N, C-alpha and C positions, 0 to 999 in steps of 0.2 A: 503495499498496501504505500502512496507516497504523492504529497502535493508540491508542486511546482513550484521554485525558488528560483528569486530574478537575482538580477548582483550582481557585486563582487563576490557573494560566499562559494561559486567556483557549486558543482552539479556532483550529489549522489547515484551511484547511476545499481541501478535494479536490475536479477538477472531472471527467470524463471523460466524454467519447458521439463520434458520429461526425459528421462533414459531410455535411451532405440533397444533397448533390452531389454529391461525389464517395467516400462511404462511408470515409471518411479518419480514424481516429481524433483526436481530439482528448485533450489533458489537460493539467491547469494545479495548480499549488497557491497555495494566498496564506498568505502568515502574518497573522499577530492586530491586523494593525495595516492588512491589504489589501492591504503589498505581492504579482505575484502574480510567478510564477514557469514560463516558460509552457515545457515540454520537447519532443523526440521521440521517450524511453526511459521512464521513467517518476516518478515523486514522490515522497516519504514524509514523513510525520509522524508527530508522536503518542513515547511518555513512550525509547523502542528505537529513536529515529529511527538515532544509526551502524551498531549491529549491521540496521536494514534500508538504507541504504544498502552498509552490508559485500556482505552479503545478493541483495541486486536486482542490484550489481555483477558477483558474478560468475552468478547461473545466470540473466540473460536475456540474450537475444539476439531480433538482427529479425524482424523477420514470422513470428512462430509460429504456426503453427496453435491455433485456441483449447480442447484440450483439453494442451498443447504449455500455452500461458501459463499457462491453469487451476495447473497442476503445479509453474509456474513462481513466478505469486507464493505455492502454498500452501503451500509450502517455503520462502520468506520470510516468510513472515508467520511460522508454525509455530518456526521454528528460532532468528530476533530474539525472538519471547517467551521462549522458554527460557531466552534470558537478561538479563530483564528480571523480573520477577515482579510490576513493580505496571502492567504494559502487557496483561495479558486475561488470558483465557482459551481461544481460538480465535477467529470472527473472520467472521465475511461473504463470500463474494468472486461481482462482480458482472463475468462472460464477455455483451459486447455486439456483439452481432454483428449485419449491416444487415440483415434476420431477424426478430431474434429474442435476448431476452436470456433468459442463464441465472443463475441464482442457487444459490449451495451454502450450506449452511453449515460450518465448520470446529469440529472440539472438540478442546482440549488437552488437558496436563495442570492440576491444576485439587487440585495437592496445595502 
């Protein structure tokens, strides 16, 4: 889960995909100097980092179905953004499965 950040602070990259042999998920992120963080549950970055951690720790559980995972990501992203005006007005969620990739756009408050 990531929120967009602009300015001179740099870029934190997030990576995700499936192992081509086992279909096991892989997620990782790097900070602005390239230090990797590989994990089994979730990675977060952006201007509302603390809010995202709190929401993901609350909502995430292992082995979620694709629709359940989408709901978890959407709620975490939108609720964290509501607490940080600099982080954006919505997002794009990609759910990667062995046989398809689903892309959904989230729209949030713009006030």
